N, CA, C and O atoms as a GROMACS GRO file, in nm:
protein
  320
    1MET      N    1   0.453   1.016   2.394
    1MET     CA    2   0.525   1.016   2.436
    1MET      C    3   0.578   1.166   2.344
    1MET      O    4   0.659   1.171   2.251
    2LYS      N    5   0.516   1.255   2.397
    2LYS     CA    6   0.585   1.358   2.350
    2LYS      C    7   0.705   1.482   2.458
    2LYS      O    8   0.698   1.541   2.566
    3VAL      N    9   0.818   1.467   2.332
    3VAL     CA   10   0.961   1.483   2.361
    3VAL      C   11   1.005   1.606   2.294
    3VAL      O   12   1.088   1.594   2.203
    4LYS      N   13   0.957   1.735   2.329
    4LYS     CA   14   1.016   1.880   2.314
    4LYS      C   15   1.200   1.869   2.327
    4LYS      O   16   1.255   1.802   2.414
    5LEU      N   17   1.298   1.974   2.188
    5LEU     CA   18   1.411   1.931   2.215
    5LEU      C   19   1.427   2.031   2.158
    5LEU      O   20   1.339   2.096   2.102
    6PHE      N   21   1.567   2.062   2.165
    6PHE     CA   22   1.623   2.252   2.058
    6PHE      C   23   1.622   2.197   2.012
    6PHE      O   24   1.608   2.075   2.012
    7LEU      N   25   1.644   2.304   1.925
    7LEU     CA   26   1.631   2.267   1.702
    7LEU      C   27   1.766   2.176   1.723
    7LEU      O   28   1.766   2.056   1.696
    8ASN      N   29   1.895   2.254   1.779
    8ASN     CA   30   1.997   2.205   1.673
    8ASN      C   31   2.024   2.039   1.793
    8ASN      O   32   2.142   2.005   1.777
    9ASP      N   33   1.975   1.972   1.862
    9ASP     CA   34   1.969   1.861   1.891
    9ASP      C   35   1.823   1.789   1.826
    9ASP      O   36   1.793   1.673   1.850
   10PHE      N   37   1.741   1.880   1.741
   10PHE     CA   38   1.687   1.802   1.669
   10PHE      C   39   1.796   1.755   1.569
   10PHE      O   40   1.852   1.650   1.538
   11ARG      N   41   1.796   1.934   1.520
   11ARG     CA   42   1.898   1.854   1.378
   11ARG      C   43   2.018   1.781   1.406
   11ARG      O   44   2.106   1.840   1.342
   12ALA      N   45   2.057   1.706   1.453
   12ALA     CA   46   2.154   1.640   1.471
   12ALA      C   47   2.086   1.479   1.474
   12ALA      O   48   2.151   1.382   1.435
   13MET      N   49   1.954   1.469   1.522
   13MET     CA   50   1.877   1.376   1.538
   13MET      C   51   1.872   1.347   1.344
   13MET      O   52   1.947   1.291   1.263
   14VAL      N   53   1.786   1.396   1.339
   14VAL     CA   54   1.733   1.436   1.188
   14VAL      C   55   1.884   1.387   1.056
   14VAL      O   56   1.880   1.323   0.951
   15ARG      N   57   2.015   1.466   1.140
   15ARG     CA   58   2.138   1.382   1.050
   15ARG      C   59   2.217   1.267   1.048
   15ARG      O   60   2.303   1.219   0.973
   16ASN      N   61   2.154   1.231   1.172
   16ASN     CA   62   2.257   1.109   1.236
   16ASN      C   63   2.120   0.968   1.132
   16ASN      O   64   2.211   0.923   1.063
   17GLN      N   65   2.069   0.935   1.113
   17GLN     CA   66   1.904   0.870   1.051
   17GLN      C   67   1.983   0.748   1.113
   17GLN      O   68   2.045   0.673   1.037
   18SER      N   69   1.981   0.724   1.269
   18SER     CA   70   2.028   0.613   1.276
   18SER      C   71   1.920   0.585   1.414
   18SER      O   72   1.991   0.582   1.514
   19PHE      N   73   1.798   0.568   1.444
   19PHE     CA   74   1.753   0.603   1.583
   19PHE      C   75   1.727   0.433   1.639
   19PHE      O   76   1.612   0.403   1.669
   20GLY      N   77   1.828   0.337   1.651
   20GLY     CA   78   1.786   0.221   1.721
   20GLY      C   79   1.722   0.170   1.641
   20GLY      O   80   1.739   0.165   1.519
   21SER      N   81   1.627   0.119   1.716
   21SER     CA   82   1.512  -0.004   1.710
   21SER      C   83   1.415   0.013   1.628
   21SER      O   84   1.344  -0.084   1.602
   22GLU      N   85   1.382   0.184   1.548
   22GLU     CA   86   1.315   0.209   1.485
   22GLU      C   87   1.366   0.105   1.348
   22GLU      O   88   1.475   0.099   1.291
   23THR      N   89   1.237   0.029   1.323
   23THR     CA   90   1.220  -0.058   1.217
   23THR      C   91   1.130  -0.012   1.080
   23THR      O   92   1.149  -0.073   0.975
   24ASN      N   93   0.991   0.144   1.088
   24ASN     CA   94   0.938   0.207   1.041
   24ASN      C   95   0.962   0.360   1.016
   24ASN      O   96   0.876   0.439   1.056
   25LEU      N   97   1.066   0.403   0.956
   25LEU     CA   98   1.097   0.497   0.900
   25LEU      C   99   1.041   0.630   0.897
   25LEU      O  100   1.080   0.697   0.801
   26HIS      N  101   0.970   0.680   0.967
   26HIS     CA  102   0.861   0.788   0.946
   26HIS      C  103   1.016   0.916   0.933
   26HIS      O  104   1.131   0.939   0.970
   27PRO      N  105   0.840   0.990   0.803
   27PRO     CA  106   0.917   1.152   0.778
   27PRO      C  107   0.867   1.251   0.850
   27PRO      O  108   0.758   1.246   0.907
   28ILE      N  109   0.953   1.356   0.854
   28ILE     CA  110   0.950   1.477   0.933
   28ILE      C  111   0.815   1.541   0.896
   28ILE      O  112   0.769   1.514   0.785
   29PHE      N  113   0.756   1.610   0.968
   29PHE     CA  114   0.564   1.646   0.971
   29PHE      C  115   0.620   1.781   1.034
   29PHE      O  116   0.662   1.768   1.149
   30PHE      N  117   0.627   1.910   0.977
   30PHE     CA  118   0.564   2.004   1.012
   30PHE      C  119   0.419   2.094   0.981
   30PHE      O  120   0.330   2.070   0.899
   31PHE      N  121   0.434   2.228   1.097
   31PHE     CA  122   0.236   2.274   1.107
   31PHE      C  123   0.343   2.359   1.119
   31PHE      O  124   0.462   2.345   1.147
   32GLU      N  125   0.241   2.490   1.078
   32GLU     CA  126   0.332   2.607   1.058
   32GLU      C  127   0.208   2.705   1.011
   32GLU      O  128   0.146   2.702   0.904
   33ASN      N  129   0.187   2.824   1.163
   33ASN     CA  130   0.093   2.900   1.164
   33ASN      C  131   0.243   3.017   1.186
   33ASN      O  132   0.355   3.004   1.234
   34GLU      N  133   0.142   3.161   1.102
   34GLU     CA  134   0.144   3.311   1.136
   34GLU      C  135   0.309   3.335   1.242
   34GLU      O  136   0.407   3.405   1.216
   35SER      N  137   0.288   3.262   1.340
   35SER     CA  138   0.442   3.303   1.464
   35SER      C  139   0.499   3.229   1.464
   35SER      O  140   0.602   3.250   1.527
   36LYS      N  141   0.487   3.063   1.387
   36LYS     CA  142   0.551   2.918   1.523
   36LYS      C  143   0.534   2.839   1.346
   36LYS      O  144   0.447   2.849   1.258
   37CYS      N  145   0.641   2.775   1.355
   37CYS     CA  146   0.676   2.655   1.261
   37CYS      C  147   0.723   2.496   1.410
   37CYS      O  148   0.817   2.492   1.489
   38LEU      N  149   0.639   2.421   1.394
   38LEU     CA  150   0.661   2.329   1.478
   38LEU      C  151   0.704   2.200   1.352
   38LEU      O  152   0.670   2.213   1.235
   39PHE      N  153   0.766   2.108   1.392
   39PHE     CA  154   0.815   2.005   1.370
   39PHE      C  155   0.841   1.883   1.381
   39PHE      O  156   0.944   1.874   1.446
   40TYR      N  157   0.801   1.777   1.351
   40TYR     CA  158   0.804   1.667   1.406
   40TYR      C  159   0.799   1.552   1.369
   40TYR      O  160   0.743   1.505   1.269
   41LYS      N  161   0.904   1.466   1.512
   41LYS     CA  162   0.939   1.337   1.391
   41LYS      C  163   0.924   1.174   1.498
   41LYS      O  164   0.996   1.132   1.589
   42PRO      N  165   0.801   1.119   1.437
   42PRO     CA  166   0.800   0.964   1.520
   42PRO      C  167   0.865   0.920   1.526
   42PRO      O  168   0.921   0.912   1.416
   43ILE      N  169   0.946   0.835   1.651
   43ILE     CA  170   1.007   0.715   1.626
   43ILE      C  171   0.962   0.622   1.768
   43ILE      O  172   0.966   0.665   1.884
   44ASN      N  173   0.936   0.536   1.740
   44ASN     CA  174   0.855   0.403   1.702
   44ASN      C  175   0.727   0.496   1.878
   44ASN      O  176   0.611   0.531   1.856
   45SER      N  177   0.767   0.506   1.965
   45SER     CA  178   0.633   0.535   2.029
   45SER      C  179   0.657   0.712   2.078
   45SER      O  180   0.576   0.799   2.110
   46ILE      N  181   0.755   0.712   2.069
   46ILE     CA  182   0.754   0.802   2.071
   46ILE      C  183   0.737   0.990   1.991
   46ILE      O  184   0.797   0.980   1.884
   47VAL      N  185   0.687   1.126   2.003
   47VAL     CA  186   0.689   1.214   1.929
   47VAL      C  187   0.806   1.325   1.930
   47VAL      O  188   0.785   1.441   1.964
   48TYR      N  189   0.904   1.287   1.898
   48TYR     CA  190   1.031   1.442   1.901
   48TYR      C  191   0.987   1.579   1.852
   48TYR      O  192   0.956   1.589   1.733
   49TRP      N  193   0.981   1.672   1.921
   49TRP     CA  194   0.915   1.797   1.787
   49TRP      C  195   1.005   1.906   1.860
   49TRP      O  196   1.069   1.888   1.964
   50ILE      N  197   0.997   2.017   1.791
   50ILE     CA  198   1.032   2.154   1.818
   50ILE      C  199   0.943   2.227   1.742
   50ILE      O  200   0.881   2.191   1.642
   51GLU      N  201   0.941   2.410   1.841
   51GLU     CA  202   0.915   2.546   1.791
   51GLU      C  203   0.989   2.600   1.745
   51GLU      O  204   1.096   2.613   1.804
   52VAL      N  205   0.978   2.632   1.675
   52VAL     CA  206   1.032   2.723   1.590
   52VAL      C  207   0.971   2.876   1.564
   52VAL      O  208   0.865   2.892   1.504
   53ILE      N  209   1.038   2.970   1.610
   53ILE     CA  210   0.966   3.136   1.663
   53ILE      C  211   1.055   3.215   1.508
   53ILE      O  212   1.173   3.228   1.474
   54LYS      N  213   0.915   3.254   1.448
   54LYS     CA  214   0.980   3.364   1.310
   54LYS      C  215   1.075   3.419   1.370
   54LYS      O  216   1.196   3.406   1.349
   55SER      N  217   1.037   3.465   1.424
   55SER     CA  218   1.102   3.658   1.455
   55SER      C  219   1.227   3.617   1.521
   55SER      O  220   1.325   3.692   1.523
   56ASP      N  221   1.227   3.463   1.591
   56ASP     CA  222   1.331   3.417   1.693
   56ASP      C  223   1.475   3.358   1.547
   56ASP      O  224   1.587   3.408   1.548
   57LEU      N  225   1.447   3.283   1.472
   57LEU     CA  226   1.575   3.264   1.416
   57LEU      C  227   1.704   3.323   1.365
   57LEU      O  228   1.720   3.435   1.318
   58PRO      N  229   1.804   3.214   1.384
   58PRO     CA  230   1.934   3.318   1.306
   58PRO      C  231   1.942   3.354   1.220
   58PRO      O  232   1.914   3.271   1.133
   59ALA      N  233   1.981   3.493   1.167
   59ALA     CA  234   1.986   3.508   1.015
   59ALA      C  235   1.991   3.383   0.944
   59ALA      O  236   1.888   3.352   0.884
   60ASP      N  237   2.121   3.280   0.937
   60ASP     CA  238   2.139   3.240   0.860
   60ASP      C  239   2.039   3.105   0.900
   60ASP      O  240   2.082   3.014   0.828
   61ILE      N  241   2.014   3.093   0.918
   61ILE     CA  242   1.870   2.988   0.895
   61ILE      C  243   1.749   3.011   0.817
   61ILE      O  244   1.693   3.121   0.819
   62THR      N  245   1.708   2.916   0.750
   62THR     CA  246   1.611   3.005   0.706
   62THR      C  247   1.462   2.905   0.730
   62THR      O  248   1.465   2.788   0.692
   63LEU      N  249   1.394   2.936   0.764
   63LEU     CA  250   1.252   2.860   0.765
   63LEU      C  251   1.247   2.739   0.628
   63LEU      O  252   1.231   2.617   0.635
   64GLU      N  253   1.259   2.792   0.555
   64GLU     CA  254   1.201   2.706   0.392
   64GLU      C  255   1.312   2.616   0.329
   64GLU      O  256   1.288   2.536   0.238
   65ASN      N  257   1.451   2.637   0.390
   65ASN     CA  258   1.544   2.560   0.386
   65ASN      C  259   1.557   2.465   0.554
   65ASN      O  260   1.619   2.358   0.556
   66LEU      N  261   1.523   2.492   0.619
   66LEU     CA  262   1.481   2.366   0.673
   66LEU      C  263   1.371   2.266   0.653
   66LEU      O  264   1.367   2.145   0.676
   67LYS      N  265   1.249   2.379   0.583
   67LYS     CA  266   1.110   2.259   0.562
   67LYS      C  267   1.170   2.197   0.496
   67LYS      O  268   1.203   2.084   0.530
   68TYR      N  269   1.216   2.265   0.351
   68TYR     CA  270   1.235   2.120   0.209
   68TYR      C  271   1.384   2.117   0.180
   68TYR      O  272   1.445   2.061   0.088
   69ASN      N  273   1.407   2.154   0.232
   69ASN     CA  274   1.588   2.102   0.171
   69ASN      C  275   1.638   1.992   0.306
   69ASN      O  276   1.658   1.874   0.278
   70GLU      N  277   1.656   2.040   0.452
   70GLU     CA  278   1.735   1.994   0.516
   70GLU      C  279   1.621   1.869   0.592
   70GLU      O  280   1.616   1.750   0.560
   71PHE      N  281   1.556   1.923   0.675
   71PHE     CA  282   1.394   1.811   0.707
   71PHE      C  283   1.366   1.769   0.535
   71PHE      O  284   1.482   1.740   0.504
   72ASN      N  285   1.310   1.755   0.447
   72ASN     CA  286   1.291   1.686   0.348
   72ASN      C  287   1.111   1.702   0.425
   72ASN      O  288   1.045   1.609   0.379
   73ALA      N  289   1.026   1.789   0.522
   73ALA     CA  290   0.925   1.758   0.629
   73ALA      C  291   0.764   1.821   0.522
   73ALA      O  292   0.740   1.912   0.442
   74ILE      N  293   0.696   1.714   0.582
   74ILE     CA  294   0.582   1.695   0.472
   74ILE      C  295   0.475   1.778   0.554
   74ILE      O  296   0.490   1.738   0.670
   75GLU      N  297   0.361   1.886   0.552
   75GLU     CA  298   0.337   1.975   0.631
   75GLU      C  299   0.181   1.876   0.638
   75GLU      O  300   0.137   1.804   0.549
   76ILE      N  301   0.119   1.903   0.776
   76ILE     CA  302   0.026   1.833   0.849
   76ILE      C  303  -0.138   2.003   0.810
   76ILE      O  304  -0.147   2.099   0.734
   77LEU      N  305  -0.165   1.982   0.847
   77LEU     CA  306  -0.326   2.055   0.896
   77LEU      C  307  -0.340   2.129   1.018
   77LEU      O  308  -0.364   2.248   1.041
   78GLU      N  309  -0.316   2.006   1.109
   78GLU     CA  310  -0.353   2.051   1.303
   78GLU      C  311  -0.179   2.031   1.359
   78GLU      O  312  -0.086   1.967   1.310
   79PRO      N  313  -0.186   2.096   1.452
   79PRO     CA  314  -0.032   2.062   1.508
   79PRO      C  315  -0.058   1.922   1.595
   79PRO      O  316  -0.177   1.920   1.629
   80ILE      N  317   0.001   1.825   1.632
   80ILE     CA  318  -0.040   1.754   1.678
   80ILE      C  319  -0.001   1.687   1.851
   80ILE      O  320  -0.064   1.592   1.896
   0.00000   0.00000   0.00000
C-alpha cells in the first residue's frame, strides 16, 4: 500500500523516528527528474511518499538540503 503525504507531514514523520511497530528501519529513497522529486519511506508494508515539484518549492527549502541533510535519502533509478 502507498500513502501520499504533504511535505510538512512527511518531514514530521521522518523527524519523529518512532514508527511504532517498525523493527527494520528502512532508509528514505528518492527519484528525481527534471521537474519533480519523489521521496519514499517504507514502514512495514506501507510506503509513505511525497512529490515535490521543483518549481513550487518555497524559497526557504532547497531540494539538496532535503535529499542529503534532512532526509539522508538514497537515490533510486525508477519511481516506486
